[in-house]
N, C-alpha and C positions, 0 to 999 in steps of 0.2 A: 502507426505500432507503436507500442510503451517495448521498448528494447532494456529488460535488467539484465546488469552484470552480475555472476553467480555471487559475487562477496555480497552483493547488493541484497540480491534473491535470500542469501542464510541468513543475514540479521532478521530480513524481515519472518521469514520461517520461526525463526528460533525464537524472536521476541513472541510472535504470537503464539508457541508452545506455552514455551515461562509465564504470560499473563493466563491462558484458562482457566478455569470458564469466562475469566471475564473477557472482553476484545479487549483488543489489541491496538493501539494506532500511533499513525506517524508520518514520517513525511518522505517522502523522492524528489530527490535531491539530483538534477547532470546538466546536461546539456540539452539542448534544440539548437537545432540549426535545417532552416528547412523543415520538412514533414519527420526528416528523422527524431528525438527522442529520446533520449537513451540516461535510466539511469543510475550514474554511476556508484551515488550512497544513498542508503537506508536509513534515518534519523528516527530512533525507538523514542516513542514521548508519551508520559502518564498520563489514562488514561482520568481524566480527572469528574466525569460524570455526576451530577452526586446523586443520580438515583439508583437503579435499579444494572451497573456494568457489567454485567453478562448479558444483554443487548443494547444497550449503549454504549453511546463516548462517543468525549471531549475532548478533544487534542489541548493542553495546559495551553491556553495564551502564551506566559512567559516565555515557558520552548518554542513555541512556531514562533517570535521573534526574536530568538536568541539563533533557532536555527536558517532563521531569511539571513541573517547579520553573517553570520559565519559561514552559507553558500555565495551570499555576494564576494565575499572577500575573498575568496576563492576562486571567483571568477566563472560560480557554478549558477543555477537559480533553482526556486521550486516549480518543479514538473507537477506535483501532484501527493494526492493523502494514500496511504493504507490504511486499512484495518478490517478482525476477524471478526467472523461467524461460527459459531461455537454450534455443533452440532443444527449446520442447515448450510443453504446453498449460497450462492458466490455473486446472486441478483440482489439488484440496491430495493431496498425498502422507501418505502414511503419516505420514512426518515433520515434515510440517508440519500435520498433526492433532494431530502430540504437542504438538506446541511450542505450537500457538492456545489463548490463553487463551480463557475462556470472555466470552462473550455481548460481544463485542469483535468490529469488522467487522476481518479478514484478509483482506487483495487482492492480486490474483494477478495481477501482468502477463507474457506468451508473448510472445517476440518469436522468429524463424523466419530463420532468414537475416540478423537484423541490423534486420529490420522489425518492425514495435508489430506483432501481429497477433489478440491479446483480452486483456479485463479481468475476472477472477471477481473474488465477494467473497463468504465467509462467512463464517459463524457459529456460535462453538459451543455445545451449551447444555451445563451442567455433568456430565452422564454422557456429551458424547462423539462428539453428535452431528452434522455437518457441516450447515447448510441456507444454500444462497445466499440470497441480498439480493440484486436491485436494485442497480445503477449506473447515477446519470443523473451525466453530468459536463454541468457549467452552460455555456452557452455555443462548446457542443461538439456537431455536428449528427454521432450516429453516434462509433465512436468508430476511425475506419481510420488508417491513421501518420501521414495526416496531422491529425489533433487537436492536436499536441503544436502544432504553427502555427500555427492557430488560437486555440488558447487562446490564447497568447503576446498578441493583441489584446485578451482579458481584463480 
């Protein structure tokens, strides 16, 4: 299960809304202890994909290195990555599967008509099989569009 603190959730939702209609992308930072995986921070990154950023994303490599360094210095680790799908679902596309790193979370947020619709997280095995993992946003009941406002109070 992927647990996301309310403040990190708000950062992801805010970033995805601001990036629309382009796909937002970023890094999930936190701690893992056994099966417990807790996202404490979300690091929004620039989408530097050279093509249509409304349908594709590429995390800025320099930002990724900086986030990894900062996480390590803070005693945290990269637990995964996030990106948004505007006017679509939160399932992994074939391109998402090709880009996904194994054994980390790949959180996808879906928006429809500008409103948050759903979030799903996936983990890839070494052989390229995607398994969905449960997402629990701490301090937020369910994941409706009001989730960002509720998380603001946490």
